[in-house]
DOKOLMI-674905 format. One record per residue (C-alpha): residue number from 1; x, y, z. Coordinates in steps of 0.2 Angstrom, whole numbers, plus 5000, padded with zeros to 4 digits. Layout:
REM DOKOLMI-674905
> NUM;X;Y;Z
...
***
This chain:
REM DOKOLMI-674905
> 1;4626;4835;4906
> 2;4642;4825;4904
> 3;4650;4839;4894
> 4;4646;4852;4908
> 5;4653;4840;4921
> 6;4669;4838;4912
> 7;4671;4857;4910
> 8;4668;4859;4929
> 9;4682;4846;4933
> 10;4694;4854;4921
> 11;4691;4872;4928
> 12;4693;4866;4945
> 13;4710;4858;4941
> 14;4716;4873;4932
> 15;4712;4884;4947
> 16;4721;4872;4959
> 17;4736;4872;4948
> 18;4736;4891;4947
> 19;4735;4892;4966
> 20;4749;4880;4969
> 21;4761;4889;4957
> 22;4771;4882;4942
> 23;4778;4864;4944
> 24;4795;4863;4951
> 25;4805;4846;4952
> 26;4812;4840;4969
> 27;4830;4842;4963
> 28;4826;4860;4958
> 29;4818;4864;4974
> 30;4833;4857;4984
> 31;4845;4867;4973
> 32;4836;4883;4976
> 33;4835;4879;4995
> 34;4854;4877;4995
> 35;4857;4893;4986
> 36;4846;4903;4998
> 37;4852;4896;5014
> 38;4871;4894;5011
> 39;4881;4909;5017
> 40;4896;4916;5007
> 41;4912;4909;5013
> 42;4923;4924;5020
> 43;4941;4925;5014
> 44;4954;4918;5026
> 45;4962;4930;5038
> 46;4980;4932;5040
> 47;4987;4920;5053
> 48;4992;4926;5070
> 49;5009;4922;5075
> 50;5013;4914;5092
> 51;5027;4927;5098
> 52;5025;4946;5097
> 53;5034;4953;5082
> 54;5049;4964;5086
> 55;5058;4976;5075
> 56;5076;4977;5073
> 57;5089;4984;5077
> 58;5086;4984;5096
> 59;5077;5000;5101
> 60;5068;5003;5085
> 61;5049;5004;5087
> 62;5033;5012;5079
> 63;5029;5029;5085
> 64;5047;5036;5084
> 65;5050;5053;5076
> 66;5064;5056;5063
> 67;5077;5061;5075
> 68;5074;5046;5086
> 69;5076;5034;5071
> 70;5091;5043;5065
> 71;5099;5041;5083
> 72;5096;5022;5082
> 73;5105;5021;5066
> 74;5119;5032;5072
> 75;5123;5018;5085
> 76;5122;5005;5071
> 77;5135;5014;5061
> 78;5146;5018;5076
> 79;5146;4999;5079
> 80;5150;4995;5061
> 81;5165;5006;5061
> 82;5173;5000;5077
> 83;5183;4987;5068
> 84;5189;5000;5056
> 85;5195;5012;5069
> 86;5205;4998;5078
> 87;5215;4996;5062
> 88;5221;5014;5061
> 89;5232;5025;5071
> 90;5227;5043;5076
> 91;5231;5055;5062
> 92;5225;5057;5044
> 93;5218;5039;5042
> 94;5207;5041;5057
> 95;5201;5058;5052
> 96;5196;5051;5035
> 97;5186;5038;5045
> 98;5178;5052;5055
> 99;5172;5061;5040
> 100;5166;5045;5031
> 101;5156;5040;5046
> 102;5148;5057;5049
> 103;5144;5058;5030
> 104;5134;5042;5031
> 105;5125;5048;5046
> 106;5120;5064;5037
> 107;5116;5055;5021
> 108;5102;5045;5031
> 109;5095;5062;5037
> 110;5096;5069;5020
> 111;5086;5055;5013
> 112;5070;5061;5019
> 113;5056;5064;5006
> 114;5040;5073;5011
> 115;5024;5067;5001
> 116;5016;5084;4999
> 117;5006;5090;4984
> 118;5018;5086;4970
> 119;5023;5069;4963
> 120;5040;5062;4967
> 121;5051;5050;4957
> 122;5047;5036;4970
> 123;5030;5035;4961
> 124;5039;5025;4947
> 125;5046;5012;4959
> 126;5039;4997;4968
> 127;5036;5007;4983
> 128;5021;5016;4974
> 129;5005;5012;4984
> 130;5014;5011;5001
> 131;5011;5030;5004
> 132;4999;5044;5000
> 133;5000;5063;4996
> 134;4993;5078;5005
> 135;4992;5067;5021
> 136;5008;5073;5031
> 137;5018;5057;5026
> 138;5037;5056;5024
> 139;5050;5043;5019
> 140;5068;5040;5024
> 141;5080;5026;5017
> 142;5095;5017;5023
> 143;5107;5005;5015
> 144;5115;4993;5026
> 145;5120;4974;5026
> 146;5116;4971;5008
> 147;5098;4977;5009
> 148;5089;4994;5008
> 149;5077;4999;5022
> 150;5063;5012;5020
> 151;5055;5020;5035
> 152;5037;5027;5032
> 153;5031;5041;5044
> 154;5014;5048;5046
> 155;5012;5065;5055
> 156;5031;5063;5059
> 157;5029;5046;5068
> 158;5036;5030;5061
> 159;5022;5017;5056
> 160;5030;5006;5043
> 161;5047;4998;5039
> 162;5050;4991;5022
> 163;5065;4980;5018
> 164;5071;4976;5000
> 165;5080;4959;5002
> 166;5089;4951;4987
> 167;5085;4933;4984
> 168;5099;4921;4982
> 169;5103;4903;4984
> 170;5110;4900;5002
> 171;5104;4916;5008
> 172;5092;4919;5023
> 173;5077;4920;5013
> 174;5082;4908;4999
> 175;5081;4911;4980
> 176;5063;4913;4977
> 177;5047;4921;4984
> 178;5041;4903;4989
> 179;5058;4901;4998
> 180;5055;4917;5007
> 181;5038;4913;5012
> 182;5043;4897;5019
> 183;5058;4905;5029
> 184;5046;4918;5036
> 185;5034;4905;5041
> 186;5047;4895;5051
> 187;5054;4911;5059
> 188;5036;4917;5064
> 189;5029;4900;5069
> 190;5014;4901;5057
> 191;5011;4897;5039
> 192;5007;4913;5030
> 193;4991;4918;5020
> 194;4996;4919;5002
> 195;4986;4930;4990
> 196;4987;4933;4972
> 197;4988;4951;4965
> 198;4971;4960;4966
> 199;4972;4978;4962
> 200;4954;4980;4968
> 201;4960;4975;4985
> 202;4975;4985;4984
> 203;4987;4971;4980
> 204;4998;4976;4966
> 205;5008;4960;4968
> 206;5006;4943;4976
> 207;5009;4944;4995
> 208;5010;4933;5010
> 209;5006;4940;5027
> 210;5005;4937;5046
> 211;4999;4947;5061
> 212;5001;4949;5079
> 213;4991;4960;5091
> 214;4999;4976;5085
> 215;5009;4972;5069
> 216;5005;4966;5051
> 217;5019;4958;5042
> 218;5019;4957;5023
> 219;5030;4948;5011
> 220;5029;4955;4993
> 221;5033;4945;4978
> 222;5046;4956;4968
> 223;5054;4941;4959
> 224;5054;4951;4943
> 225;5068;4961;4952
> 226;5075;4945;4961
> 227;5069;4954;4977
> 228;5057;4950;4991
> 229;5049;4965;5000
> 230;5047;4963;5018
> 231;5035;4975;5027
> 232;5031;4978;5045
> 233;5017;4990;5048
> 234;5008;4996;5064
> 235;4990;4989;5061
> 236;4979;5003;5068
> 237;4989;5017;5059
> 238;4988;5006;5043
> 239;4969;5006;5044
> 240;4969;5025;5047
> 241;4981;5029;5033
> 242;4972;5018;5021
> 243;4955;5027;5025
> 244;4964;5044;5022
> 245;4971;5038;5005
> 246;4954;5033;4999
> 247;4947;5050;5005
> 248;4961;5059;4996
> 249;4959;5051;4979
> 250;4956;5063;4966
> 251;4952;5063;4947
> 252;4969;5063;4938
> 253;4960;5072;4924
> 254;4952;5086;4935
> 255;4957;5104;4932
> 256;4968;5111;4945
> 257;4958;5122;4957
> 258;4970;5137;4955
> 259;4968;5136;4936
> 260;4949;5134;4938
> 261;4948;5149;4949
> 262;4953;5160;4934
> 263;4942;5152;4921
> 264;4924;5153;4917
> 265;4915;5136;4917
> 266;4932;5127;4914
> 267;4935;5138;4899
> 268;4950;5150;4900
> 269;4944;5168;4901
> 270;4950;5179;4886
> 271;4960;5194;4892
> 272;4952;5211;4890
> 273;4962;5223;4879
> 274;4966;5240;4886
> 275;4954;5254;4882
> 276;4966;5263;4870
> 277;4969;5247;4861
> 278;4950;5244;4859
> 279;4948;5262;4852
> 280;4962;5259;4839
> 281;4953;5243;4833
> 282;4936;5252;4832
> 283;4945;5266;4821
> 284;4952;5253;4809
> 285;4935;5245;4807
> 286;4927;5262;4803
> 287;4941;5265;4789
***
């Protein structure tokens, strides 16, 4: 009887243990609870500046077409040449200045590059990734005041300005990327969000950025060239263009559609010889 009683007790205990599940320590249970209830921390957003971001020179704004932007810089050049004209008398010297000024204005207009279907040499520069192909995008460039400025257009409208600024001791943006970020933080009234390079997020190089209601400002670390890239872009257009870039991505190893059209399953078709040539081959075989 005792034997049967002990078996019944053990069986009941075993059934109770099975129903309750495996034993878990209190520390383990708390750890599991934290893992299931703690939400992932979202990445920090770019800080919003206190004052609206304004493009320079005066009058330049997003949405301008090629001609309007060129007209703005005609005025910049005219102003730059005023002191030079004051030093010369009417005659050959002034005529030479007229020619020089006109050439600079035309050079800006000729700088336009359209990103159609064929690669350009710009793909080998630090600007790669700032534009896309097959998307009605264009670029113009202008050198002035010791810096090069690039103008990006989408469907003929300005949406991004990119300045290449040399870093140097005593300059406006200092001698390093860290100096430049600090200078921009002071100028914009907010400490920038600094991010490391992350190709998965579209960051080829370290960046710092700021925003206002309409504009996204990015400082790009190009210390390897002793340069900081300073970018101003219209936020809504930037989102739309980025979506189009993603949609337009193609396999670089894919066969060109025009070539594929004249092939059979990707294998080039063999040309059919003329009828008289076929007959001559058959005669040779019979001989």
